[in-house]
C-alpha positions in Angstrom: 17.9 -190.4 -78.5 19.4 -193.7 -78.6 21.0 -194.6 -81.7 18.8 -197.8 -81.9 15.8 -195.4 -82.1 14.8 -193.7 -85.3 12.3 -190.9 -86.0 10.2 -191.0 -89.1 12.3 -189.0 -91.0 15.3 -191.2 -90.6 13.3 -194.2 -91.4 12.1 -192.5 -94.7 15.7 -191.6 -95.6 17.0 -195.1 -94.6 14.5 -196.9 -96.9 14.3 -194.2 -99.5 10.6 -193.6 -99.2 8.6 -190.7 -98.3 7.8 -189.9 -94.6 4.2 -190.2 -95.1 4.6 -193.9 -96.5 6.3 -194.7 -93.0 3.3 -193.7 -91.3 1.0 -195.3 -93.2 3.2 -198.6 -92.9 3.3 -198.0 -89.2 -0.5 -197.3 -89.2 -0.9 -200.7 -90.9 1.0 -202.9 -88.9 3.6 -203.1 -91.5 6.3 -201.9 -90.1 6.4 -201.6 -85.9 7.0 -198.3 -84.0 7.7 -198.1 -80.4 3.9 -197.1 -79.9 1.1 -194.5 -80.3 3.5 -192.2 -78.8 4.4 -188.7 -80.1 7.0 -188.7 -82.0 6.5 -191.7 -83.7 10.0 -193.7 -83.3 11.1 -196.8 -84.8 13.9 -199.5 -83.4 16.7 -200.0 -85.8 16.7 -203.7 -86.0 13.2 -203.9 -87.0 14.0 -201.0 -89.8 16.7 -202.8 -91.2 14.9 -206.4 -91.3 12.1 -204.6 -93.2 14.4 -203.2 -95.6 15.8 -206.7 -96.4 12.1 -208.0 -96.7 11.3 -205.2 -99.0 14.5 -205.5 -100.9 13.8 -209.2 -101.6 10.2 -208.1 -103.1 11.8 -205.9 -105.7 
């Protein structure tokens, strides 16, 4: 698996949230995934940018 792609579990750990929340964010369009395919994968730069934005909102 490419280092640039992250699983739901990896994203959850990185963002310090639950996997179900990652799925919800993806479903709501708040966090971009690579598509509707299973397993759902996320590009690392997008996840890092999301974390930066999330930190500014706290």
